[in-house]
C-alpha positions in Angstrom: -13.3 -9.0 -29.2 -9.7 -8.2 -30.9 -7.2 -7.7 -28.0 -5.8 -3.9 -27.5 -2.4 -3.8 -29.5 0.8 -4.9 -27.9 2.6 -2.3 -25.7 6.1 -1.7 -25.1 6.0 -3.8 -21.5 3.9 -6.7 -23.0 6.6 -7.3 -26.1 9.2 -8.2 -23.5 6.7 -10.7 -21.0 6.0 -14.0 -21.8 2.7 -14.8 -23.5 1.7 -17.2 -20.8 2.3 -14.2 -17.9 0.1 -11.5 -19.7 -3.0 -11.2 -17.5 -5.9 -12.1 -20.0 -9.1 -12.2 -17.8 -9.8 -10.2 -14.7 -12.1 -12.1 -12.2 -14.0 -9.4 -9.5 -13.4 -11.1 -5.9 -16.4 -9.9 -3.7 -14.6 -10.8 -0.2 -11.1 -10.1 -1.7 -10.8 -6.7 0.7 -12.3 -8.5 3.8 -9.9 -11.6 3.5 -7.2 -9.6 3.2 -8.1 -7.2 5.8 -8.0 -10.3 8.4 -4.3 -11.2 6.8 -3.3 -7.9 7.6 -4.8 -7.9 11.0 -3.5 -11.7 11.9 0.0 -10.6 10.9 -0.2 -7.7 13.0 -1.4 -9.6 15.9 1.4 -12.4 15.0 4.2 -9.8 15.1 2.7 -7.3 18.1 5.6 -8.9 20.3 8.3 -7.8 17.9 6.5 -4.5 16.7 8.3 -1.1 18.2 6.4 0.3 21.5 2.8 2.7 20.1 4.6 5.4 22.4 7.3 6.1 20.3 5.7 6.9 17.2 3.8 10.5 16.5 0.5 11.3 15.5 -0.6 12.5 12.2 -2.1 15.7 14.0 1.5 15.9 15.8 3.4 15.7 12.6 1.2 18.5 10.7 2.0 20.2 13.7 5.5 19.8 13.2 5.8 20.5 9.7 3.8 24.2 10.3 6.6 24.5 12.8 9.6 24.1 10.4 8.2 25.6 7.4 7.5 28.7 10.1 11.1 28.7 11.4 12.8 28.2 8.1 10.6 31.9 6.8 12.0 33.5 9.4 
C-alpha cells in the first residue's frame, strides 16, 4: 500500500517522528482510568473541598437566570 500524500504538517516533522502504525490496546481505557483514579487519590489532600464546587444542574440554573436578567 502506498503512503498517503504528505500533508502540510508532515513536511515539518522529522521522518523518525511520523506515526506509521497504530496498535490497538484493548485495556487502554481501564489502565488510563486507574492511573487517573490513583492520581486523584494521591492528590486528594491538596484538592479544594467539594463544597466549593457547583453541580451541573446549579450551573444550568445560574446560566438560565443570567440569560433571563439580560433580556429584562
